[in-house]
N, C-alpha and C positions, 0 to 999 in steps of 0.2 A: 166226586169230581168238583174241581173249582169252575166258577163261571168263566167263559172266555174273554178275553180282553183282547181288543185290537190294538195294533201298533199306533202309538201317537207320533205323528209327524209335525214338526213345526215349519211353518211356512215363513219365508224371508223374502221380502220385495227388495229392490235394488234401492240403494241409498241414494237421496236426493243429490243431484249434481249441484256443485258450486258454480254460479254464473261468474264469468270471468270480469265482469263490471257491474258493479252496484247501480242501481237508478240515481239520477243526479238531479240538482237544480242548482244553477248559478255557480257551478263548480264545486259544489259540496255533494258528497254521497248522501242519499237518503238512507241512512243506516247503513252498517257495514254489509258487504256482499253475503256473508254468512249469517246475518240476522233472519230470524223467522219470517219476516215479512217478505224477505227477498229469496227465500229458497224454493225450489220447485217440490210439489207434492204430488205429481202425477204417478209416482211409483209406491206410494204409501199405502197401507191396508184401509179398507173401508171400516168406518166406525161400527161397532156391533149394534148401535140405536139408530143408524142412518135412516132406515125406512120410516120410523116413528117420527125422527126430526123433521124430514121431508113432508111427511103427512100433515104435521102440526103447522108448519108454515103454509102449506098449500100446494100439493102436487100438481094441481091443474092450473095453476096461476101462473102467468107469464112474467119473465124478468122485465123490470122497469128501469131506464137510465134516470137517476135522480140528478142529471146534469144536461147541459144543452148549450145552444146559442141563443141570443136574444134574451127577452125577458118574460117572466111569468108573474102575474099578480103583482107587477110594480117593481120586481127584483130580478137579478141574474139567476139562471137556473143552475143550481149546484152550489158546492161549498168554494167560494172564491179565496185566494190567498195573495199575498204580496210579498216582495222581497225588499229587504233594505240593507244598506252597508252600515259599517262601524260607527259612522258620524251621526246615525240617527238617533235623536234625543230619546232617552229613556223618560216615561212618565209613570205616574202612580196608578196602581191598580187597586180598587176597592172591591173586595169579595164580599157578596152579599148573602150567599147560600152555603157554600162549602169551603169557607175560609181556612178551616182547619185541614183540609185536603188538597189545598191548593199551594203552588209554589209562589212564595211572595214576590212582589214587584220590586223596583220598577222594570217595565218591559218596553222595549222600543217599537211601540205601536204608534203608526203615524196617524195624524188627524183624519186623513183620508182614506184610511185602511177600509177595504171592501167588507161589508157585513153580510153574511148569508141571508138571503131575502130581501135586501135592500135596507136603507136607513129606517124606512117606517115599518119594517115587519115586526111582527109579535112571535115568531117562531123561536128556533133554536139560536139564531143569531150568532153563529160561529165567526170568530175573527182569527185567521192564521198568518203568522208573520214569520218568514224565514230571514234570518240575519246570515247573508252569504259570506261574510268575512269571518265570523265566529263559527259559522256552521251550527247555529242554534235555532231551533223551531219554537215558537211561542203561540200557545193556543189559548182562545178564550171562549167560554160558553155564556150565552145570553149576555152579550157585551153591548154597552151603551156608552157612548160618547159623551163626556160632561163638559160644561161650558168652560172649564179651565184646562181642556185638553186632556185631563187624565180620563180613565175608563172606569167604568163600573161594570162587574161581571158576576155571574153565579159562581163560576169556578174557572181556575186557569192552570196551566202546566207547561213547563219548559224542559226541552229535549235537546241533548247533545247529539246531533246527527251523526257523530262518529263513534259513539257508545252503544253498547247492548244493554244499559242499564234500564230497569223496568221501575215503575213507580212503587211505592210501598204497597205491600199486598193489602187489599180493601179499600185503597184509595180510588177515587173516581179522578177523572181528568176532564178535558174538554168534551170527553165522550163517555157514555154510560159505562162502557167496559173498561174504563181506565187506561185505554190505548190512546197513541198518538192518531190523529186523523189523516193529516197530510200524507204519510206513507201509503194510504190506502186508496188515494183518490186516482180515479182515471184522469189522465191529462192529455190534452190534445197534442202537445209536443211529442209525446212518447208514441202516441198512434201514428202521427204523421212520419215518424222515424221508422215505423214498421214494426214496433215490439214494445209491450208492457212487459217490465222484469220484476213484477212484485204482485204480492195478492192485493185484491181490492176489498173495500169496506162495504158491507150492506147490512140491511136491517130486516128484523122479522117481528110480527104482531105481538107475539107472546113468548118470553123466555123464561128459563128456570131460575129459581133463587140460588145460584151458584155460578162460578166462573172458572175456567180452565186456562191453562198456560196459553199463550203468554197474557190473556187478560188479568185485571187486577181487582176488578170490581163488578157486582151485578146489580140489577135494578128491577127486582120482581119479588113478588110474595108468593108466586106459584111454585110448588114443588114436584109436579108430575114429572117422572122420568121420561115421558113422551116429548118434553120441551126441551129445546137445545139450550145449553148453557152459553153465557156470553164467552167469548173467545173461540167458539167452536169453528173449525174450518171446513168448508164445503169446496167441491170442485165439480166442474162441468164434465160429466162421463166422457170418456174416450171415444164411445160409440157415436156420439153426436157428430155429424158431418158439418163442418164449419164452412166449407168451401162454397156452399150455395149462397152465402151472404155477401154483403157489399164489403169493400176493403176495410173501411172503419170498423164495422161490426166484427169482421174476421179477426182483427188484432185483438179486440175485447175478448172474444170467446176463446182464442187460442191462450191467452192469459188466465182465463177462468179454467181451462184444462189443465195448465201446466202449474199455475201458482194458486188458483182457487180464490176464495174470499173469505173473510174473517167476520163473524157476526159481532157486531160493535154497539149495537143500539136497538132499542124497541122502536118499531115504525111500521111503514108498510111493507108487505110482503115481497120478498125478492127485489127490493130497490137497491140498485148498486150505485155507491157515491162516486162523483167526478167533480172537476172543477169547471165553471162556465169557460167558454171560449167561442168565438165568433166563427171557428172553423168546424165545429161539430154540425154534422147534417142531421138536424132533429127528426125529419121524416124517416130516414133510414133506421136511426137508433131506435125510436119508439115503435116503428112499425115491425122491424125485424127482430128485435130483442124479445118482444112479446110473444113471438113462436117458440122462444126456448122456455119450456115449462119447469116447474119446480121438480118433476119427475125425472127431468134430465141431469139432476144433480145428486152427488151422494156425499155424505159426510165422511171427513178424513180423520183417521187417528194418527195425530202427530206426536204422541207422547215419545216415540223413539227418538225425535231429534232434540229432546230436552237435555240439556247439560246441567243447567242449575235453574232452580226454580225463580230465581230472582234475576235471571238474565235472558235477554233475547236471543242470545247466541244459539245456533242451531247446529246439531251435529250433521256434517255433510261429508261427501267422499265415499270411498268404498269402505263397508262395515267389515270387521273382523269375521272370519269364517265361523259359522254356528258350532257350538260346542257338541260333540257326538257323545251320547250317554245311553246307557241301559239301565233299567230299574227291574228287579226280580219282584214279581207280584206273589207267586206261590210256587213251590213251599217256601215261605220266607221266615219261618219261625213259629213254633207252638203247634204245628199240625202232627197228626197221628197217621201214618201210611202203612197200610198192611201189605206184608209181601205177597207176590204173585197176583197182585190186582192192578188193574190199570188206574193211572193217576194221570194229572195233567201239570206240566212245567208251564208256566206262564209269565210274560214280561212285557214291559213296555219300552220302546226305544225311541230316540230322537236323533236325526241326522247320521244314522248307521246304514251303511250300505254293504251288500254281500252276506255271507253266511256268518253263523254264530258257532261257537265251540261251548258245549254244556258239560261241566265236571261235577262230581259228587264227592263229598268228603263224609267219612264216618267218624272222624275224631275232632270236630268242632273247627275245621280248616287247617289242621296241621299238614295233611297229606290230601292229595286229590286223585281220584280216578275219572278217566274220560269215559262220559256216557254217550256223546253224540260229537263226532269231529266237524260236522259242517252241516247244521239244520237250517233250514230257510228262516229268515227273520220275519215271521208272520204273527209273532206274538203268542204262540201256542205250541208245544210239542207233547205228543202223546208218550207216555213212560209206564212200561210194564215194570212195576217196583221189584227189584230183585237184590241178591247179595246178602250180606250179613245184617244181623239186625243192630240197631244202634239207637241210642238216645241223643246223640251228637251229630246228627246229619245236617249238612249244608249244601247248598248249590253254588257253582260260580258258572256265570254266562259272560262270554268274551267275544268280541267282534274278531273275526279271523283277519280282516284287512286292517283294522285299527285297533290294536290290542289295548290301548289306552282306555277304551270304551269297555268297562267291565263292572260287575256287581257281583256281590256275595250275598246270600241269605242274612237278614238282619239277626236273627237268632237261630238256635238249633231247632230241628224238628226230629221227630222219632219214626223209625222204621221198625215194625213188630211182626210177629208171626201170625 
């Protein structure tokens, strides 16, 4: 008797819906509507390592908004940005750390471009500039204004906001994951309009020495599989009731349920990035978001959305129907079955409904005799071996409702006295 196998069923979630309008700034789309940053992930499967990833970041740690109004430690709270027009003079950029992975200047960075943390800060000092005529994004990391109006920075990256192009694989950007920063910021104008239509950026204390699409770079020496890779997408669980929060926080939490957030840098646990703005209600943001714990999130498997590893374009819309298939497990070739003794016909199937027809050939598949006209698709059928002896036995199993789903034993088996 062969061991019993259960039917394997493939599970398919709904494909992400394409939002009718991409997020925008100054008349420019912030990447195309079908870019991975801008597609919903609330219907995608949970990543197999989700529980371990959440535990490594901190299941009991609350979310913290890394943005707000006013000032903290002498600088604005969050990652600021500025917009320029085509007539903004371009200035030289000197790269001091990652010049070989940076897009060369000049960049149209104004003398008064806001610096993350303020002019005197000693942190990441990101500078973000959007040219709203060319629809280009310029981002610098550890940027310092020089006396001649040029800038010095550790690294820099330029993005066409109308393009899906990613940076060369293994290249950093102004962010550790090699991703753009601006598309992942929570912006007050979006919240005031009632909806954030893109994923947000967040940080975690420890990450793995690897990165996954759409990230291009990693920044860790740790190799434990319990640690999330750069680029890992997370979402707020659908079971979390967001209606009990204030309006600003509700908009942010709905975005985290629908679009999720992308791990983009090493930093404090569950720190979500945004741009500073006087409209933010700091007390509500901090006090309410901390009620959302790490255990309220789950890692998402976005691999089904990838079309090209070097493009941020995501597969959206209705997926093709799953393929129905049957695979014979036993007897599948090489077995010896004795007449007048019980045996087990076994198979696995995927996306097959209804009953199955089972046939036997004693001449290697040239002719067939029906054994069972309509057996249940439960993965196993008892069979009392009978009929003439043969060394060229084969089985054929076919779906009654979908005859295209069929399989034949891979090789001959024997029926003996």
